[in-house]
C-alpha positions in Angstrom: 54.6 -7.4 31.9 53.6 -3.9 31.1 53.1 -1.9 34.3 52.5 1.5 32.6 49.0 2.8 32.3 49.4 3.9 28.6 46.5 2.8 26.4 47.4 2.3 22.7 44.5 2.8 20.2 44.1 3.5 16.6 42.9 7.0 17.2 41.9 9.5 14.6 44.3 8.1 12.0 42.8 4.7 12.2 39.3 6.1 12.0 40.1 8.1 8.9 41.7 5.1 7.2 38.6 2.9 7.9 36.3 5.7 6.9 38.2 6.2 3.6 38.1 2.5 2.8 34.3 2.3 3.6 33.7 5.3 1.3 35.8 3.8 -1.5 33.8 0.5 -1.2 30.5 2.5 -1.3 31.6 4.4 -4.5 32.8 1.2 -6.2 29.5 -0.5 -5.4 27.5 2.4 -6.7 29.6 2.5 -9.9 29.2 -1.3 -10.3 25.4 -1.1 -10.0 25.3 1.7 -12.5 27.4 -0.2 -15.0 25.3 -3.4 -14.6 22.1 -1.5 -15.2 23.5 0.1 -18.3 24.7 -3.3 -19.6 21.4 -4.9 -18.9 19.5 -2.2 -20.8 21.9 -2.4 -23.7 21.3 -6.2 -23.9 17.6 -5.7 -23.8 17.8 -3.2 -26.7 20.0 -5.6 -28.6 17.6 -8.5 -28.1 14.7 -6.4 -29.1 16.5 -5.3 -32.3 17.3 -8.9 -33.1 13.6 -9.9 -32.6 12.6 -7.0 -34.9 15.1 -8.1 -37.6 13.9 -11.7 -37.5 10.2 -10.9 -38.0 9.1 -11.8 -41.5 8.0 -8.8 -43.6 4.3 -8.7 -44.2 1.1 -7.1 -43.1 1.3 -5.9 -39.6 -1.6 -6.6 -37.3 -2.9 -3.4 -35.8 -2.1 -3.0 -32.1 -4.6 -1.4 -29.7 -3.1 2.0 -30.3 -3.5 1.7 -34.1 -7.2 0.8 -34.0 -9.6 3.7 -34.7 -12.4 4.4 -32.3 -15.6 3.7 -34.2 -17.5 6.4 -32.2 -15.0 9.1 -33.2 
């Protein structure tokens, strides 16, 4: 049985270790999110390029931005 009134805690060192670990997890999560967004965008560009390559050559139908205003 311990009869002394000494309290043992983690103190400042324990706080700094936990804070450093939390900071590392936050930075890793941010980096992971950035990389996933970049990979998703690269995949979208690749799929769009594939779609463009697979379209048969021929007359293109004018889009809304290609049509001329008859009143102009």
